[in-house]
C-alpha positions in Angstrom: -56.5 -35.9 52.8 -53.4 -34.8 50.9 -51.8 -31.4 51.0 -49.1 -29.9 48.7 -47.3 -26.7 49.3 -45.7 -24.5 46.6 -44.4 -20.9 46.3 -41.2 -21.1 48.2 -38.1 -19.5 46.8 -35.3 -17.1 47.4 -36.2 -13.7 48.6 -34.4 -10.7 49.9 -35.1 -9.1 53.3 -38.0 -6.8 53.0 -39.4 -8.8 50.1 -42.6 -10.8 49.8 -43.6 -14.4 49.0 -47.0 -16.0 48.4 -47.2 -19.7 49.6 -50.0 -21.9 48.4 -51.3 -25.2 49.7 -53.7 -27.3 47.6 -55.8 -29.7 49.7 -57.2 -33.0 48.2 -59.8 -35.1 49.8 -60.9 -32.6 52.4 -63.8 -34.1 54.3 -63.8 -32.4 57.7 -66.9 -30.5 58.8 -64.7 -28.0 60.4 -62.2 -25.7 58.6 -59.0 -25.8 60.7 -55.8 -25.0 58.8 -52.4 -23.9 60.0 -49.1 -23.0 58.5 -45.9 -24.0 60.4 -42.3 -23.0 59.8 -39.1 -25.0 60.6 -36.0 -22.8 60.4 -32.6 -24.5 60.1 -31.6 -26.1 63.4 -34.8 -25.0 65.2 -38.0 -26.5 66.3 -41.1 -26.3 64.1 -43.2 -23.3 65.0 -46.8 -22.2 64.3 -46.9 -19.2 62.0 -50.6 -18.7 61.2 -54.0 -20.4 61.6 -57.5 -20.2 60.3 -60.3 -21.9 62.3 -63.6 -21.3 60.6 -62.6 -17.8 59.5 -61.0 -16.8 62.7 -57.3 -16.1 62.0 -54.4 -16.1 64.4 -50.7 -15.3 63.9 -47.5 -15.7 65.8 -46.4 -12.4 67.4 -43.3 -12.3 65.2 -45.3 -12.2 62.0 -48.4 -10.1 62.9 -49.1 -7.3 60.5 -46.8 -8.9 57.9 -48.3 -12.3 57.2 -51.9 -13.1 56.0 -53.5 -16.5 55.9 -56.5 -16.8 53.5 -58.3 -19.4 51.4 -59.6 -19.9 47.9 -62.5 -22.3 48.4 -63.1 -22.7 44.7 -59.5 -24.0 44.3 -59.3 -25.9 47.7 -56.3 -23.8 48.4 -54.9 -22.2 51.5 -52.6 -19.2 51.1 -50.0 -17.6 53.2 -49.0 -14.1 52.0 -45.7 -13.1 53.5 -44.6 -9.5 53.3 -41.6 -7.5 54.7 -39.7 -10.8 55.2 -37.1 -10.6 57.8 -34.0 -12.7 58.7 -36.1 -15.3 60.5 -38.0 -16.2 57.3 -35.8 -18.9 55.8 -36.9 -22.5 56.5 -39.4 -25.1 55.4 -43.0 -24.0 55.5 -45.7 -26.7 56.1 -49.4 -26.6 55.5 -51.5 -28.6 57.9 -55.2 -29.6 58.2 -56.3 -30.0 61.8 -59.8 -31.0 61.0 -61.6 -34.3 61.6 -59.1 -37.1 61.5 -56.1 -34.8 61.4 -53.6 -33.5 61.6 -52.6 -34.0 58.0 -49.2 -32.5 56.8 -47.9 -31.5 53.5 -44.2 -32.1 52.6 -43.4 -28.5 52.9 -42.0 -25.8 50.6 -38.5 -24.3 51.1 -37.6 -20.7 51.6 -33.8 -20.6 51.4 -31.4 -18.3 53.0 -30.7 -15.4 50.8 -27.2 -14.4 50.2 
């Protein structure tokens, strides 16, 4: 299984970003995907998850972030709205299904000036 994230970039507070994660070789019978964020100098933290259609979010992003999927494109999406000062960091897509977890290399959301 391979995962590749994209969509990171500079954004102002209050702005939006849409992160995508393409998954190759997905073989799990269970759909169990997560997005993590690692802010500069901090531990990696769970941001959002989707287990067989049941979505969960970190308290800090509830109401602003949405995890979804496009099955036809084997893609997991993280829509991030009303971004705040905690947003900068590297965002990782992960597959926690059978044989996992599998991690992508991450996509960077830099600190805005």
